[in-house]
C-alpha positions in Angstrom: 0.0 0.0 0.0 1.3 3.5 -1.0 0.5 7.1 0.0 0.0 9.8 -2.6 1.1 13.4 -2.0 0.1 15.0 -5.3 -2.2 17.4 -3.2 1.0 19.1 -2.0 1.3 20.9 -5.3 3.0 20.7 -8.7 6.4 19.8 -7.3 4.8 16.7 -5.8 2.9 15.5 -8.9 2.5 11.8 -8.9 4.6 11.6 -5.7 4.0 8.3 -3.9 5.8 6.6 -1.0 5.6 3.4 1.0 3.0 3.5 3.8 5.7 3.6 6.5 7.4 6.7 5.0 6.8 10.1 6.5 6.5 13.2 4.2 6.6 16.6 5.8 4.3 19.4 4.6 6.0 21.8 2.2 7.8 24.7 3.9 7.9 26.8 0.7 6.4 26.9 -2.7 8.6 24.7 -4.8 8.7 25.0 -8.5 7.0 22.2 -10.4 8.8 23.2 -13.6 12.4 24.0 -12.8 14.1 21.6 -10.3 17.2 23.8 -10.2 15.5 26.9 -8.9 17.7 28.4 -6.2 15.7 28.9 -3.0 18.3 30.2 -0.6 19.3 33.9 -0.8 22.9 34.9 -0.5 23.3 36.3 3.0 25.3 39.5 3.6 27.1 42.0 1.5 28.3 40.9 -2.0 32.1 40.8 -1.9 32.3 40.7 -5.7 35.0 38.0 -5.7 36.4 37.1 -9.2 36.4 33.4 -9.7 38.9 33.4 -12.5 42.5 32.2 -12.9 43.6 34.5 -10.0 41.4 33.0 -7.4 42.8 30.4 -5.0 40.6 27.4 -5.4 42.7 25.2 -3.1 44.2 27.1 -0.3 47.3 25.4 1.0 48.5 28.1 3.4 49.3 27.3 7.0 46.6 29.7 8.1 43.9 28.0 6.1 45.0 24.5 7.2 44.7 25.5 10.9 41.3 27.1 10.2 40.1 24.0 8.3 41.2 21.7 11.1 39.5 24.0 13.7 36.2 23.9 11.6 36.3 20.2 11.6 37.0 20.1 15.3 33.9 22.3 15.8 31.9 20.0 13.5 32.8 16.8 15.2 32.5 18.0 18.8 29.7 20.6 18.5 27.7 20.2 15.3 27.5 16.4 15.3 26.1 16.1 18.9 23.7 19.0 18.2 22.6 17.2 15.0 21.8 14.1 17.0 20.0 16.1 19.6 18.0 18.6 17.5 17.3 16.5 14.5 17.6 13.0 16.0 19.9 12.0 13.2 19.8 8.2 12.4 22.3 6.6 10.0 21.3 3.5 8.1 23.8 1.4 6.1 27.0 2.9 7.4 28.5 -0.5 7.6 28.8 -0.5 3.8 31.5 2.1 4.1 33.4 0.0 6.6 33.0 -3.2 4.5 34.4 -1.4 1.4 37.2 0.6 3.0 39.8 -1.1 0.7 37.8 0.0 -2.3 37.8 3.5 -1.0 41.5 3.7 -0.2 42.3 5.7 -3.3 39.5 8.2 -2.9 35.7 8.2 -3.3 32.8 10.5 -4.3 29.7 10.7 -2.1 26.4 12.2 -3.4 23.3 13.1 -1.5 20.0 15.0 -1.8 20.2 18.7 -0.9 17.4 19.3 1.6 18.7 20.9 4.7 21.1 23.6 5.9 23.0 20.9 7.9 22.8 18.1 5.3 26.6 18.1 4.8 26.9 17.5 8.6 24.7 14.5 8.1 26.9 13.3 5.3 30.1 13.7 7.3 28.6 11.8 10.2 27.7 9.0 7.8 31.2 9.0 6.5 32.5 8.3 10.1 34.4 11.6 10.6 36.3 11.6 7.3 37.1 14.9 5.6 35.5 15.8 2.3 36.0 18.5 -0.3 32.8 20.0 -1.7 32.5 21.7 -5.1 29.9 24.4 -4.7 28.3 27.3 -6.7 30.6 30.2 -6.6 28.0 33.0 -5.9 27.4 32.1 -2.2 31.1 32.6 -1.6 30.5 36.3 -2.1 28.1 36.4 0.9 28.3 36.1 4.7 28.6 32.3 4.6 31.5 32.2 2.1 34.2 32.2 4.8 32.7 29.2 6.5 32.0 27.4 3.2 35.6 27.6 2.2 36.8 26.7 5.7 34.9 23.4 5.7 36.3 22.3 2.3 34.1 24.1 -0.2 35.6 24.7 -3.6 34.0 27.4 -5.7 32.9 26.3 -9.2 33.8 29.2 -11.6 31.7 30.1 -14.6 34.5 31.1 -17.0 37.1 29.0 -18.9 40.2 30.3 -17.3 38.7 29.8 -13.9 37.6 26.3 -14.8 41.2 25.4 -15.7 42.4 26.3 -12.2 39.4 24.6 -10.6 40.3 21.4 -12.5 43.9 21.7 -11.3 42.7 21.8 -7.8 40.6 18.7 -8.3 43.5 16.9 -10.0 45.6 17.6 -6.9 42.9 16.3 -4.6 42.6 13.2 -6.7 46.4 12.6 -6.6 46.1 12.6 -2.8 43.2 10.1 -2.7 40.9 12.7 -1.0 37.1 12.2 -0.6 34.9 14.5 -2.7 31.2 15.2 -2.0 28.7 16.6 -4.5 25.1 17.5 -4.2 24.0 16.5 -7.7 20.6 18.3 -7.4 22.8 21.4 -7.3 20.8 23.6 -4.9 18.9 23.2 -1.6 15.2 22.8 -1.2 14.5 22.6 2.5 12.7 19.4 3.6 11.6 18.5 0.1 10.8 14.8 0.1 10.9 13.9 -3.7 14.2 13.4 -5.3 15.0 16.0 -8.0 16.9 15.2 -11.2 20.7 15.1 -11.1 23.2 17.0 -13.2 25.5 14.4 -14.7 28.7 16.5 -14.0 29.3 14.7 -10.8 29.3 11.4 -12.5 31.5 12.6 -15.4 33.9 13.5 -12.6 33.7 10.1 -11.0 34.4 8.5 -14.4 37.3 10.8 -15.1 39.0 10.2 -11.8 37.9 6.5 -11.5 36.1 7.1 -8.2 33.6 4.8 -6.8 30.3 6.7 -5.9 28.5 6.2 -2.6 24.8 7.3 -2.9 23.2 8.7 0.2 19.8 10.1 0.8 18.2 12.0 3.7 14.6 11.1 4.5 12.3 12.4 7.3 10.6 11.3 10.5 7.9 13.1 12.5 9.2 15.0 15.5 8.2 13.2 18.6 8.8 13.2 22.4 11.0 15.7 24.1 12.3 16.9 20.6 9.0 18.6 20.2 10.3 21.2 22.6 12.4 22.7 19.8 12.7 22.7 16.0 9.0 23.4 15.7 7.8 22.5 12.2 11.0 20.7 11.3 11.1 16.9 10.9 13.7 14.5 12.3 16.3 13.2 9.9 17.6 9.8 8.7 20.5 9.4 6.3 20.7 6.2 4.3 24.0 4.9 2.8 23.8 2.8 -0.4 26.2 0.3 -2.0 29.1 1.9 -4.0 28.7 2.3 -7.7 31.9 1.5 -9.6 32.6 3.3 -13.0 33.3 0.9 -15.9 36.2 2.6 -17.7 35.9 0.2 -20.6 32.6 1.9 -21.6 32.0 5.2 -23.3 32.3 8.1 -20.8 29.0 9.8 -21.7 27.0 6.5 -21.6 28.8 5.2 -18.4 28.2 8.5 -16.6 24.6 8.5 -17.5 24.3 4.8 -16.3 25.9 5.7 -12.9 23.7 8.7 -12.5 20.6 6.8 -13.2 21.6 3.9 -10.9 22.5 6.3 -8.1 19.1 8.1 -8.5 17.1 4.8 -8.4 19.1 3.5 -5.4 18.4 6.6 -3.5 14.7 6.4 -4.3 14.6 2.8 -3.1 16.4 3.6 0.1 13.9 6.5 0.9 10.9 4.4 0.2 9.8 6.5 -2.8 7.5 4.5 -5.1 6.7 7.2 -7.7 8.8 10.4 -8.2 7.8 13.6 -10.0 11.2 14.0 -11.7 13.5 12.0 -14.2 16.8 10.7 -12.9 18.9 13.3 -14.7 18.9 16.3 -16.9 22.0 17.0 -19.0 
């Protein structure tokens, strides 16, 4: 038996889930036409940073390394416990990371839906305290949160050719050091949106190019119960599900293989979240 949530609006058309799955009411008016609509405003004054060949995409200075270590310290010892307390975070399937640690020894890419301000904290907790580098839209780096975004491993994605060359050099260096990379393939955040939006295939092109296994993850929701009703009014509790790794087949054509990986990751995430019918296709080029 399934539950239908089409009544929630165009962005939930034909959206159906298993009977045991909780779907929170929409907290905003989501677009039923453009799944890549950016809902979050850039906070603070625009710094007008130029993301070109002069920008430092991968800061290797002593000052930044200390700041980065401090931010992860804060995440592990402050944000992680708060996430457990405020959002009741549960992690399902994390043993798949432990069982495949040899496979991940040379680096890995994680992907997850983008549905919450703290969803990257959820991913890091599922990764068992590993560090991750996160390619992000460049525009928010111009705002109030830009400093923190960079400090936690955010790498601005430029929108010009010269900048892209430097951006790729930074990724090449991370790959040579077997670092973990995280990407939100839905590209922008829609708070507490239960359906899974289509992915952009760039993440999977990157996984193919660098021969990185992909770990699909998805955040689903639970009703707020018990003492947690005392705070976080109107916000659901969170569960993050970890899927089996998807391995790129380098003997296949890059475009076709990237599309296969993208489609498989999307379907795996739908299944883990108990989504029976989804409003969107698996990917849009």
